[in-house]
N, C-alpha and C positions, 0 to 999 in steps of 0.2 A: 203808730197803732190803733188807732179808729179805725180804717180800712179794715184790719184783720177782727175786729170786733162787731162791725156792721153786720147786723141781720143774726148775730150769734145767739143762743140761747144758753146763760150764764146762769149755773146754780151758785146761790151766794149764804155761806150760811153765816149768820150774825149781821144780818143787813139791818135791824132794829137799833144796832147802837149809833154811837157817834160816828166809827169810823166805816161801818155798814153802811148806814143813811149817805155820807158823802159819796161813798163807793156807788151806790144804787142811782145817786144824780147824775155821778159821771157816765156812768154805762150807759143811761138812759140818754145823755147827750151824745154819746158816741154812736148811737143809733144800734145797740142790740136789739134783736125782735122781742125779748122774753127775759125776765128775772124771774127766775125759781128761789123766792127770798124762804130757804128750810133754815129752820129755829122756832126758839121761843119768842120770839120779840121780830115784830115786823116794822118796816120801814111804811110812811105816810102810803096809803092808797094810789094806785096808778095802774092806768089800763093795761100796760105792759107788765105787770108784776103780778106774779103768781103765789100766793101765801100755801107753804106746806109747814106744816107745824112738827119737828121731830126735834129729839132730845141727840144731840150729837155726841153724847156717853153712852149712848147705849145701841151699839154695834147694828143689833140685830134690825133697830128703828131703821138705821142709817141705810143698810141692806135692802130693808124694804121701800124705802127711799128710790134707792137706786133701780131698783126692780120696776119702779112705776114710772120713772121718769127720763133715767140714762141714756136711754137711745134719742132722744132729741136732746140733750145737754152738750153743748158743745165747749163750754168752760166752765170748767168747777172751782172756785174760790173760798177758802176755808178763814171765815174773820170773825167766827165767834170764838169770846172769850171773856174770862171772870178776872176781876184783880180785887182781892178782900181788904188789900191795904192795910194789912194786919201786919203788926211788927211779931219777929218770930220770939216765941217763950212766952209770949202772952197766953192767958185762958183762951182756949179754945183757937190756937193757929192751927194745931193738927188738923182739925177738920177743914179750915180755909185753906190751907194749903193742898189737901187733897182735894176739894173741887176743884181748884185752881189748876190742877195737873189733869184731874180727869176731862176738864174741857179743853184747858190750851193744848196740852199733848196729845191726849187719847182722842180726844174729839177730833183734830187733825188726822191720826193717826187712821181712825175708823171711817173718815170722808177716804181719804186715801185708798183703803183696801175695798171699800164700798165700789169706787169706782173708778179705781185700776184698770 
């Protein structure tokens, strides 16, 4: 798999979270040419990481990102996610659940729609 990633340009949403940071490190180790960290939080600075701030829940913003960088992106990885760790039927659970769906589900769909 590392051979297939060598010299690739990877768009990675959610690169600043725990899983995203680990993915960033693994991708850099695999020899990717560049990681475009697209999201609200970003991994630690690295020469081969380019930062793009985007809200994955905003389809027009994700489409604008695709217009800026789709020609050079060879791999897109959706890793953005939120987990409110909130029990159902507690005060405010609807807001937390809606945010989780917006990021975890619709954010992924937005990325796929913009880059497909």
